[in-house]
PAGUKE-957075 format. One record per atom (N, C-alpha, C, CB): residue in one letter; x, y, z. Coordinates in steps of 0.1 Angstrom, whole numbers, padded with zeros to 4 digits, always signed. Atoms other than C-alpha are relative to their C-alpha. Glycine has a CB too. Layout:
! PAGUKE-957075
AXYZ...
***
This chain:
! PAGUKE-957075
X-0005+0000+0017X+0036-0168+0061X-0009-0002-0009X+0009-0009-0005X+0011+0005+0012X+0011-0163+0029X+0012-0010-0005X-0007+0014-0013X-0008+0009+0010X+0027-0195+0007X-0004+0007-0013X-0002-0017+0000X+0006-0006+0016X+0026-0181-0033X+0009-0009-0004X+0002+0017-0007X-0009+0009+0011X+0033-0201-0062X+0001+0007-0012X-0007-0015-0005X-0001-0010+0013X+0046-0182-0093X+0004-0012-0014X+0017+0015+0004X+0003+0010+0014X+0034-0200-0130X+0004+0010-0009X-0017-0006-0004X-0007-0013+0011X+0051-0180-0158X+0006-0012-0011X+0017+0014+0009X-0005+0007+0012X+0063-0199-0193X+0014+0004-0006X-0011+0001-0010X-0012-0008-0001X+0090-0173-0193X+0008-0001+0012X-0003+0012-0002X-0013+0001-0007X+0120-0183-0169X+0003+0016+0008X+0014-0005-0012X-0007-0011-0001X+0133-0146-0170X-0014+0010+0011X+0006+0005-0017X+0007-0008-0006X+0098-0132-0156X+0000-0011+0017X-0015+0005-0010X+0001+0005-0012X+0095-0159-0126X+0017+0001+0007X-0007-0018-0001X-0011-0004-0011X+0131-0151-0114X+0002+0012+0000X+0013-0004-0003X+0001-0013-0001X+0125-0117-0121X-0009+0005+0017X-0009+0005-0015X+0011+0002-0014X+0091-0120-0095X+0008-0010+0013X-0017-0010-0006X-0008+0008-0013X+0114-0142-0072X+0008+0009+0008X+0011-0012-0004X-0008-0008-0002X+0142-0118-0069X-0003+0012+0003X+0006+0000-0007X+0002-0010+0003X+0129-0087-0075X-0014+0007+0015X-0004+0000-0018X+0013-0003-0010X+0096-0086-0051X+0006-0003+0014X-0016-0011-0004X-0002+0002-0013X+0104-0081-0014X-0010-0010+0011X-0001+0012+0004X+0010+0007-0003X+0085-0109-0004X-0002-0002+0018X+0002-0014-0008X+0005+0001-0017X+0085-0111+0033X-0001+0015+0007X+0013-0009+0009X+0005-0016-0005X+0080-0074+0036X-0017-0002-0003X+0008+0015-0012X+0018+0005-0002X+0043-0090+0024X-0004-0008+0006X-0009-0003-0010X+0001+0014-0009X+0049-0117+0050X-0002-0012-0011X-0014-0001+0012X-0002+0007+0006X+0052-0137+0020X+0009-0011-0003X-0002+0004-0006X-0012+0006+0004X+0070-0169+0009X-0002-0009-0013X+0006-0010+0012X+0001+0008+0011X+0077-0186-0024X+0001-0013-0001X+0007+0003-0007X-0001+0011+0000X+0069-0219-0022X+0001-0011-0014X-0009-0002+0008X-0005+0008+0015X+0071-0232-0058X-0002+0012-0007X-0010-0016-0008X-0002-0009+0009X+0074-0221-0093X-0003-0014-0012X+0016+0008+0000X+0004+0012+0014X+0064-0239-0128X+0002+0011-0006X-0018-0007-0004X-0001-0009+0013X+0068-0230-0164X-0013-0004-0010X+0016-0005-0009X+0008+0004+0007X+0037-0248-0176X-0008-0001+0008X+0002-0010-0008X+0013+0006-0011X+0003-0255-0163X-0003-0014+0008X-0012+0000-0009X+0005+0014-0006X+0003-0293-0154X+0008+0000+0009X+0000-0012-0008X-0007+0004-0009X+0033-0292-0133X-0005+0016+0011X+0018-0005-0007X+0004-0011-0009X+0018-0254-0119X-0012-0008+0008X-0005+0016-0009X+0010+0010-0003X-0012-0275-0111X+0003-0012+0013X-0002-0006-0014X-0004+0009-0004X+0005-0301-0095X+0000+0005+0017X+0013-0004-0007X-0009-0010-0015X+0023-0274-0070X-0013+0004+0005X+0013+0016-0004X+0006-0003-0007X-0009-0262-0062X-0010-0005+0007X-0001+0006-0004X+0005+0013-0008X-0025-0292-0054X+0007-0004+0011X-0001-0010-0007X-0009+0004-0010X+0006-0301-0031X+0000+0008+0013X+0013+0000-0005X-0002-0014-0014X+0010-0264-0013X-0014+0004+0003X+0009+0016-0006X+0013-0007-0004X-0024-0253-0013X+0008+0017+0001X-0009-0009+0017X-0004-0009-0003X-0013-0219-0016X-0006+0012+0001X+0006+0001-0004X+0009-0014+0001X-0025-0185-0006X-0001+0009-0008X+0000+0007+0008X-0007-0006+0009X-0013-0167-0033X+0006-0005-0014X+0008+0004+0006X-0004+0007+0013X-0009-0176-0071X-0001+0013-0008X-0011-0014-0007X+0000-0012+0010X+0006-0149-0095X+0008-0012-0016X+0014+0016+0009X+0000+0007+0008X+0001-0168-0129X-0004+0006-0013X-0005-0009+0005X+0004-0008+0008X+0000-0162-0166X-0013-0009+0000X+0010+0003-0013X+0008+0003+0002X-0028-0177-0185X-0002-0005-0014X-0004+0008+0003X+0000+0007+0015X-0013-0186-0219X+0014-0009+0003X+0002+0011-0017X-0008+0008-0003X+0011-0214-0208X-0004-0014-0012X-0001-0002+0016X+0006+0013+0002X+0015-0249-0222X-0010-0008+0012X+0012-0007-0002X+0010+0005-0011X-0012-0273-0206X-0008+0009+0007X+0006-0006+0011X+0013-0007-0009X-0031-0247-0193X-0013+0012-0010X+0010+0012+0014X+0008-0005+0004X-0065-0237-0204X-0007+0013+0006X-0005-0008-0002X+0008-0016-0005X-0075-0202-0193X-0005+0000+0008X-0008+0007-0007X+0010-0008-0008X-0103-0190-0180X-0006-0015+0010X-0015+0009-0013X+0005+0010-0006X-0118-0226-0176X+0014-0007+0011X-0005-0010-0012X-0012+0004-0012X-0084-0236-0152X-0002+0008+0008X+0014+0001-0002X+0005-0011-0014X-0094-0203-0130X-0010-0002+0003X-0002+0015-0002X+0009-0002-0007X-0126-0208-0127X+0001-0016+0006X-0012+0005-0008X+0000+0012-0002X-0118-0247-0117X+0010+0001+0014X+0005-0009-0014X-0008-0007-0010X-0090-0234-0091X-0009+0009+0011X+0009+0009-0008X+0009-0003-0009X-0113-0209-0075X-0013-0007+0007X-0004+0008-0006X+0006+0008-0005X-0141-0234-0071X+0009-0007+0015X-0004-0008-0010X-0006+0010-0013X-0117-0259-0050X+0004+0006+0006X+0011-0010-0001X-0007-0006-0011X-0096-0232-0034X-0006+0014+0002X+0015+0001-0003X+0009-0007-0003X-0121-0205-0024X+0011+0013+0000X-0007-0005+0013X-0008-0007-0012X-0096-0190-0001X+0010+0007-0010X+0008-0012+0012X-0012-0005+0006X-0068-0186-0026X-0004+0010-0010X+0009-0012-0006X-0005-0015+0004X-0060-0149-0041X+0010-0003-0012X+0009+0009+0013X-0005-0001+0011X-0052-0151-0078X+0003+0011-0007X-0006-0006-0006X-0006-0014+0009X-0033-0122-0098X+0005-0006-0016X+0015+0008+0011X+0001+0004+0018X-0034-0127-0138X+0015+0010-0005X-0019+0009-0010X-0008-0006+0008X-0001-0117-0153X+0002-0006-0015X+0012+0001+0008X+0002+0002+0014X-0007-0115-0190X+0002+0009-0012X-0011-0004-0001X-0006-0010+0010X+0002-0104-0222X-0016-0001-0009X+0017-0006-0010X+0014+0004+0010X-0038-0112-0236X-0007+0012+0002X-0010-0015+0004X+0009-0012+0000X-0047-0077-0244X-0016+0001-0004X+0007+0009-0010X+0015+0002+0005X-0086-0083-0245X-0005+0002+0012X-0005-0016-0008X+0006-0003-0013X-0107-0063-0220X-0012-0009+0001X-0005+0014+0002X+0011+0011-0006X-0137-0088-0224X+0006-0014+0006X-0010-0003-0014X-0007+0012-0006X-0113-0115-0216X+0005+0001+0012X+0011-0005-0008X-0003-0005-0019X-0101-0097-0185X-0011-0001+0009X+0005+0017+0002X+0010-0004-0011X-0132-0090-0173X-0009-0013+0006X-0010+0011-0005X+0005+0010-0003X-0147-0124-0175X+0012-0006+0008X-0005-0008-0012X-0011+0006-0014X-0111-0137-0152X-0005+0009+0015X+0023+0006-0003X+0007-0002-0014X-0125-0109-0128X-0011+0001+0005X+0002+0007+0004X+0009+0002-0003X-0157-0118-0129X-0002-0015+0009X-0006+0004-0010X-0003+0011-0008X-0147-0151-0117X+0003-0002+0009X+0004-0007-0002X-0006+0003-0014X-0127-0143-0088X+0014+0006+0000X-0001-0015+0004X-0013-0001-0001X-0093-0132-0098X-0003+0010+0006X+0009+0000-0011X-0004-0012-0008X-0081-0103-0077X+0005+0009-0009X+0010-0003+0012X-0006-0008+0013X-0062-0089-0104X+0006-0006-0010X+0009+0010+0003X-0004+0002+0009X-0058-0088-0138X+0012+0008-0008X-0009-0002-0005X-0010-0007+0008X-0023-0074-0150X+0006-0001-0015X+0009-0001+0006X-0011-0002+0011X-0009-0065-0185X+0016-0002+0000X-0001+0011-0002X-0014-0003+0002X+0026-0077-0191X+0002+0011-0013X+0006-0015-0003X-0007+0003-0011X+0051-0061-0189X-0008+0010+0008X+0015+0001+0000X+0006-0010-0011X+0035-0051-0157X+0013+0006+0011X-0014-0011+0010X-0009-0012-0012X+0052-0022-0133X-0001-0007+0014X-0009+0019+0002X-0005+0006-0016X+0062-0034-0098X-0010+0009+0009X+0019+0003+0004X+0008-0006-0008X+0043-0008-0086X-0016-0007+0000X+0001+0015-0003X+0014+0010+0000X+0010-0028-0100X-0005-0013+0008X-0001-0004-0011X-0002+0016-0013X+0024-0063-0084X+0000+0007+0013X+0019-0011-0001X+0001-0003-0015X+0025-0045-0049X-0009+0003+0001X+0007+0007+0006X+0013-0008-0002X-0005-0029-0051X-0011-0016+0001X-0005+0014-0018X+0009+0011-0001X-0023-0067-0061X+0007-0008+0012X-0003-0009-0014X-0004+0007-0011X+0000-0081-0032X-0004+0008+0013X+0015-0003+0000X+0006-0009-0011X-0013-0053-0006X-0015-0007-0003X+0002+0020-0002X+0015+0009+0001X-0049-0066-0020X+0000-0011+0007X-0004-0005-0013X+0003+0016-0004X-0045-0102-0017X+0005-0002+0016X+0010-0011-0010X-0003+0002-0014X-0027-0095+0019X-0012+0007+0011X+0016+0007+0002X+0005-0004-0007X-0056-0076+0029X-0015-0014+0000X-0001+0016-0004X+0010+0004+0003X-0083-0097+0017X+0001-0016+0010X+0000+0000-0016X-0003+0010-0009X-0064-0129+0034X+0002+0003+0013X+0010-0006-0005X+0000-0003-0015X-0063-0109+0065X-0011+0001+0009X+0005+0012+0001X+0012-0001-0005X-0098-0109+0071X-0012+0010-0006X+0004+0003+0013X+0009-0008+0008X-0117-0086+0048X-0011-0013-0004X+0008+0008-0014X+0008+0010+0008X-0150-0100+0039X-0001-0006-0015X-0010+0004+0001X-0003+0005+0013X-0150-0123+0011X-0018-0003-0010X+0012-0017+0004X+0013+0001+0003X-0193-0118+0003X+0001+0002-0012X-0008+0008+0006X-0003-0005+0014X-0193-0118-0038X-0011+0009+0000X+0001-0011-0014X+0012-0016-0001X-0226-0092-0031X+0007+0006+0005X-0013+0001+0009X-0008-0011-0010X-0200-0072-0011X+0001+0013-0015X+0021-0009+0008X-0002-0017+0004X-0201-0035-0021X+0010+0000-0005X+0000+0011+0011X-0016-0004+0001X-0169-0027-0043X+0001+0011+0002X+0006-0002-0013X-0005-0007-0008X-0171+0003-0030X+0002+0003+0013X-0002+0006-0002X-0003+0005-0014X-0171-0006+0007X+0013-0006+0003X-0009-0009+0004X-0010+0005+0002X-0144-0029-0007X+0016+0012-0003X-0005-0010-0013X-0011-0009+0001X-0123-0002-0020X+0001+0011+0010X+0000+0005-0013X+0001-0008-0010X-0129+0020+0011X+0008-0008+0007X-0013+0004+0005X-0012+0007-0005X-0111-0007+0030X+0012-0005-0002X-0002-0006+0003X-0011-0001+0004X-0084-0010+0013X+0006+0012+0000X+0000-0005-0009X-0005-0013-0002X-0081+0027+0011X+0002+0002+0015X-0009+0010-0005X-0003+0001-0017X-0083+0025+0053X+0011-0004+0000X-0008-0011+0009X-0013+0005-0004X-0058+0002+0053X+0017+0000-0002X-0004-0009-0002X-0008-0002+0006X-0036+0016+0030X+0006+0015+0008X-0006+0000-0014X-0003-0015-0005X-0037+0053+0048X+0002-0004+0014X-0013+0013-0002X-0006+0000-0017X-0033+0039+0084X+0014-0002+0001X-0006-0013+0008X-0013+0001+0002X-0001+0027+0074X+0008+0008-0006X+0002-0008-0005X-0007-0014+0009X+0009+0060+0053X+0002+0009+0013X-0013+0010-0015X-0003-0007-0010X-0001+0075+0086X+0011+0000+0009X-0007+0000+0006X-0008+0003-0015X+0020+0059+0113X+0018+0000-0008X-0007-0021+0011X-0017+0004+0007X+0053+0058+0084X+0004+0016+0003X+0002-0006-0023X-0005-0012-0002X+0047+0098+0086X+0003+0002+0012X-0008+0009-0004X+0000+0001-0011X+0045+0096+0120X+0016-0001+0008X-0008-0011+0000X-0011+0000-0004X+0075+0082+0126X+0012+0001-0010X+0000-0010+0006X-0009-0006+0009X+0095+0100+0099X+0001+0012-0005X+0001-0006-0007X+0001-0010-0001X+0083+0134+0099X+0011+0008-0002X-0006+0001+0008X-0012-0003+0000X+0116+0146+0110X+0007+0002-0010X+0005-0007+0005X-0010+0002+0007X+0132+0138+0082X-0005+0007-0017X+0004-0017+0001X+0003-0008+0013X+0128+0151+0043X-0009-0009-0008X+0014+0004-0009X+0010+0012+0004X+0100+0131+0036X-0009+0006-0015X-0012-0003+0015X+0011-0006+0013X+0083+0129-0003X-0011-0011+0002X+0009+0000-0019X+0009+0008+0004X+0054+0116-0016X+0003-0016-0010X-0009+0009-0006X-0004+0015+0008X+0074+0089-0037X+0005-0008+0013X+0015+0001-0014X-0006+0006-0008X+0090+0079-0008X-0007-0007+0013X+0008+0009+0003X+0010+0007-0007X+0063+0071+0013X-0011-0009-0011X-0007+0012+0009X+0009+0008+0005X+0041+0054-0017X+0015-0011-0008X-0014+0009-0013X-0011+0012+0000X+0077+0032-0024X-0004-0008+0010X+0016+0004+0001X+0002+0007-0012X+0073+0023+0013X-0009-0014+0000X-0005+0009+0010X+0011+0003+0002X+0038+0014+0004X+0000-0012-0010X-0008+0011-0003X+0001+0010+0011X+0044-0005-0025X-0012+0002-0010X+0000-0014+0006X+0009-0005+0003X+0019+0016-0040X+0002+0017-0011X-0006+0000+0013X-0006-0012+0007X+0021+0042-0070X-0004+0015+0009X-0006+0001-0018X+0001-0015-0003X+0020+0081-0063X-0012-0003+0002X+0003+0012-0010X+0014-0004+0004X-0012+0085-0083X-0010-0011+0012X-0003-0002-0020X+0006+0009-0006X-0028+0056-0063X+0001+0003+0016X+0005-0013-0005X+0000-0003-0011X-0018+0070-0031X-0007+0011+0003X+0011+0001+0003X+0006-0012-0003X-0028+0103-0033X-0018+0002-0002X+0007+0010-0010X+0012+0006+0002X-0059+0091-0045X-0010-0005+0011X+0003-0010-0007X+0007+0003-0010X-0068+0075-0013X+0004+0004+0013X-0002-0011-0001X-0002-0008-0013X-0055+0098+0011X-0011+0013-0005X+0019+0006+0003X+0010-0014+0002X-0076+0128-0007X-0015-0009+0003X+0002+0008-0020X+0015+0010-0001X-0108+0098-0003X-0001+0000+0011X-0002-0014-0004X+0006+0005-0012X-0104+0090+0030X+0002+0009+0010X+0004-0013+0005X-0003-0013-0007X-0089+0122+0044X-0003+0016+0002X+0007+0000-0002X-0002-0012+0006X-0099+0150+0023X+0011+0009+0000X-0008+0005+0002X-0011-0010+0000X-0065+0160+0025X+0010-0005-0007X+0006+0004+0013X-0009+0004+0007X-0035+0158+0001X+0015-0005+0009X+0002+0013-0010X-0013+0005-0007X+0001+0143+0016X+0005+0014+0008X+0013-0007-0013X-0010-0012-0009X+0018+0178+0022X-0012+0006+0011X+0007+0015-0011X+0010-0005-0005X-0015+0189+0040X+0003-0009+0014X-0013-0002-0008X+0004+0009-0011X-0014+0159+0062X+0013+0001+0007X-0005-0015-0005X-0009+0004-0001X+0024+0158+0064X-0001+0015+0013X+0010-0004-0014X-0002-0015-0011X+0025+0197+0079X-0010+0001+0012X-0005+0017-0008X+0005+0001-0010X-0004+0190+0100X+0011-0009+0009X-0015-0004-0001X-0008+0010-0013X+0019+0162+0121X+0010+0009+0004X+0008-0016-0005X-0014-0007-0006X+0047+0182+0119X-0006+0012+0005X+0013+0001-0010X+0002-0011-0012X+0032+0215+0132X-0007-0008+0012X-0011+0013-0004X+0006+0004-0014X+0012+0194+0161X+0017-0003+0011X-0013-0020-0002X-0013+0003-0008X+0048+0178+0171X+0007+0015+0002X+0011-0012-0010X-0004-0019+0000X+0060+0221+0168X+0000-0001+0012X-0010+0014-0007X+0010-0005-0010X+0031+0228+0189X+0009-0008+0016X-0019-0007-0005X-0002+0013-0015X+0043+0197+0218X+0016+0008+0001X+0001-0026-0004X-0018-0003-0005X+0084+0207+0217X-0006+0018+0003X+0018-0004-0020X+0002-0010-0003X+0071+0244+0218X-0004+0006+0016X-0006+0001-0009X+0002+0000-0013X+0051+0239+0248X+0009-0008+0016X-0012-0005-0003X-0005+0011-0008X+0071+0209+0264X+0017+0002+0005X-0001-0013-0009X-0015-0002-0003X+0110+0220+0261X+0002+0014-0005X+0011-0010-0007X-0006-0013+0004X+0133+0249+0259X+0003+0002-0015X+0012+0001+0007X-0003-0003+0010X+0140+0243+0227X+0000+0012-0011X-0002-0007-0003X+0002-0015+0009X+0148+0276+0202X-0007-0004-0010X+0014+0008-0006X+0010+0004+0012X+0123+0279+0175X+0010-0004-0013X-0011+0014-0005X-0011+0007+0004X+0151+0273+0153X+0000-0012-0002X+0008+0001+0005X+0003+0013-0004X+0156+0243+0165X-0009-0011-0002X-0002+0002+0009X+0011+0010+0004X+0124+0227+0167X-0003+0002-0018X-0015+0004+0011X+0004+0000+0017X+0117+0238+0131X+0007-0011-0009X+0005+0016-0009X-0007+0009+0003X+0145+0220+0120X+0000-0019+0006X+0010+0009+0003X+0003+0015-0007X+0135+0190+0145X-0010-0006-0006X-0003+0000+0014X+0011+0009+0005X+0105+0185+0131X-0003-0001-0018X-0013+0007+0008X-0005-0001+0019X+0119+0188+0091X-0001+0010-0007X-0006-0008-0010X-0001-0012+0009X+0119+0222+0081X+0011+0005+0001X-0008+0011+0002X-0012-0008+0003X+0151+0236+0069X-0001+0010+0001X+0005+0001-0009X+0004-0013+0005X+0135+0267+0060X-0010+0007+0014X-0009-0003-0017X+0009-0007-0012X+0126+0288+0093X-0008+0008-0003X+0006+0007+0008X+0006-0007+0007X+0110+0312+0075X-0013-0006-0004X+0009+0004-0009X+0011+0007+0002X+0087+0287+0059X-0006-0007+0012X+0004-0008-0008X+0009+0003-0008X+0079+0271+0090X-0005+0008+0010X+0004-0008+0004X+0012-0013-0009X+0068+0303+0108X-0011+0005-0009X+0010+0017+0005X+0011-0003+0007X+0046+0307+0078X-0010-0009+0003X+0002+0001-0012X+0006+0009-0005X+0032+0273+0082X-0006-0003+0015X+0008-0008-0002X+0002+0000-0013X+0028+0274+0115X-0011+0011+0004X+0014+0001+0007X+0012-0003-0001X+0009+0300+0116X-0012+0005-0013X+0003+0009+0008X+0008-0002+0009X-0012+0294+0086X-0009-0013+0008X+0006+0000-0018X+0004+0010-0010X-0022+0264+0112X-0006+0002+0010X+0008-0006+0004X+0000-0005-0016X-0023+0281+0146X-0008+0013-0001X+0015+0003+0007X+0006-0014-0001X-0033+0316+0135X+0009+0009+0007X-0015+0000+0008X-0011-0011-0006X+0000+0332+0155X+0015-0009-0004X-0003+0002+0021X-0016+0004+0004X+0036+0328+0152X+0005-0014+0010X+0011+0017+0004X-0008+0010-0011X+0058+0299+0173X+0001+0007+0016X+0017-0002-0007X-0005-0008-0014X+0071+0325+0199X-0013+0002+0008X+0008+0016-0002X+0017-0006-0006X+0031+0337+0205X-0002-0010+0008X-0014+0002-0012X+0001+0013-0006X+0024+0302+0205X+0004-0007+0014X+0004-0006-0007X-0004+0003-0015X+0046+0292+0232X-0003+0013+0011X+0017-0004+0000X+0004-0013-0010X+0040+0324+0255X-0014-0005+0005X-0002+0016-0009X+0017+0000-0004X+0001+0316+0254X+0000-0015+0004X-0014+0004-0015X+0005+0010-0006X+0005+0279+0262X+0006-0006+0012X-0001-0008-0009X-0011+0007-0009X+0033+0274+0287X-0006-0003+0009X+0012+0006+0005X+0005+0005-0015X+0010+0268+0317X-0010-0010-0003X-0008+0013+0010X+0011+0014+0005X-0017+0241+0300X+0007-0009+0001X-0007-0001-0015X+0002+0014+0001X-0020+0206+0298X+0011-0001-0013X-0017-0004-0003X-0009+0005+0010X+0005+0185+0277X-0007-0001-0010X+0007-0011+0003X+0006+0001+0012X-0003+0183+0241X+0002-0011-0004X+0004+0007-0009X+0002+0008+0004X-0017+0151+0227X+0003+0001-0013X-0010-0002+0004X-0002-0001+0013X-0006+0144+0190X-0010-0010-0005X+0013-0001-0004X+0015+0007+0010X-0036+0133+0168X+0006-0005-0011X-0014+0011-0007X+0002+0013+0012X-0037+0104+0140X+0006+0016-0012X-0025-0011-0003X+0002-0013+0011X-0039+0137+0112X+0010+0011+0004X-0016+0006+0001X-0004-0013-0004X-0022+0163+0134X-0011+0006+0002X+0008+0007-0010
***
C-alpha cells in the first residue's frame, strides 16, 4: 500500500478527502493528516509517505520553498497541490519544481482521481528522468488507462455499458478518457465497444447453437435490428451468413480491441 499524508488548514477538506476518495482502490492508505505546515512536516519526516496532498497556504508553511525542500529530500514522493491560489506563474513554478499536479480549489473529484492515477503510475516504475520527454510520459499514462479500460470492457461488454460508467470506474473525466482512447487506438469508445461485442458475437455464432436474437442480447444489444446493422458494418455479412460460412473453421480468438 502507498502511504498518503493529507495537509490542509480546512478540516472539512481533510475529512472530505479521507471519506470520499476510495483509497484502497488506489492501493493507498492515509497514514496522517495535519492542519498546519509545522505538524505536516513532522508527519512527513516520520512516515516518509509516497504521496502528499497539500495546500501551500497554511500556517507555518512557506509555499514554494517548502515544496523545493521536500522534493530534494524525498525525490520519490509524489506531491499533489490543492490550492486556492489562482496564479498561473505560481502554479508553473510549482510544476517546474517537480510537483505532480497543481489543482485549484474547489477541485473536482475526477481531477483528484486523475492525479492519484498519475502518482500510482510513477510510483509503479515510470522512469523519473527529469529530462524525459513530456509526450512520452503522457503516452505511457495513456496506455496505462487504455489497458485498464479495454480490460473492463471485455469484462462488462454484455451489460448496458456507457462512457460515463467506464470513466467513473477509472476515476477520470469522460473528456480525458475520450482523448486517450482516440490517441492510443484511433477509435472512440463506441467503436471499441462495438468491435469487442461483435468479436464475441462471432465466437458465439460459430461455437454455439444460440439463436441470433439470443446472441444479440448476450453481447449487450437489446435491439436485434441494431445488432444486425452493426454486425454487417463490421463483417460485410449478416449474422446468419457469418454462421453458415464459418461453422467448419477454427475457433475464434478474441483480440484486445475486437
